[in-house]
N, C-alpha and C positions, 0 to 999 in steps of 0.2 A: 904156729907162729910164737906161741909163748916160750918156745926154747930158744930164741933168737931175741935177747931182751933189747940190743940196739936198736933193731929193725920195729920192735914192738914200741919202744920209747918215741922214736922218730915218727911212727904212723900215728901215737894218741896225741903228740905234739901238733901234728899236720892237721888232724880231724878237729881239734879243740881251736886251733888259730882259723882255718877254714869255716867252721861253726860260726864263730864270733863275728867274721866278715860278713857271712850270708845273714846272720842275725841283723845286724847292721843295715843290710840292704833290705831285707824285708821291711823294718820300720820306715825306711825311706819310700818304698813301693806303697805302704799303707797311707803314708802321708800325702803322696801326690796321686792317689787314687786309682792304683792298680789293684791292690788287694783291697777287701771291703774292710771298714773300720772295725767291724764286730770279730774280725780274726783275732784270735787269742795267740799270744807269744807261744803258749805251749804247744799250740798245733803247728805254727810257724817252725819250733824247734824240732817236732817230729818229722816235720816235711824235710826239713835240711837233713836230719840224720839218713832218712829214706833216699834222699837224693845222693848222700855221699855213698851210700851202699850200692845204687843202682850205677853211679859213676864208676865205681870199681869193677862191676862185673857185666855190665850190658855187651861188651864187645865179644866177650867169652860166650855169652849167650846167643848172641847173633850168629856168630861163626859156626855153632853146634846146631841151633836149633831152627833159624830162620832159612826158609826155602823162596828165593825170589831175587830180584836183581839187587846190586849193589845199591843204586838210588834208592828203591823201595825199602831196602833193608835200613838204612839211616833213617828215612822219614817215619818208618814203622816205628823204631825204637825211640825216636825223637817225641812221636806223637804219645806213645805208652807213658814215657818220663814226664812230660809236660802235663798229661791228662790228671795227675793228682793234685794239681792247683786250680783246676777249672771252677770247682765250687767256692773257691774264695775269691775269683775275680770279680770285679765291680763290672757293671753292664758294658759300660763303654770298652774296658779290657779285654772281656769277653769277646765282644764284635771283633776287635784287633786280633785276638787269639784265633779265632776261627777264620779270619780273612787271610791271615798268615798261611795256615795249614791248606787252604783251597789254594793258595798261589804255589805251594810246594808240591800239591799233587795229593792230598790226602786221600 
């Protein structure tokens, strides 16, 4: 992609903007008790970056590697993507998280 400067510039602009928005959202989630207060912003930034990369590639991976129903495919990748935040959830948020995955058929 380095050979396509316009695409590269647009991608970098987009990921920077998206990262800022998500960073603000993380701060709100910490304030309202979804994420633990001990969560460091550096960790949040890393999670944001991982989320951006996963967002770009999960569908390709699902089409090539996943064996199972379409519903199970979506649930499987949703669970994979969301599992990286589990250690940072407050106890009440973790209960809601687990309940959600039980409801969708984890």
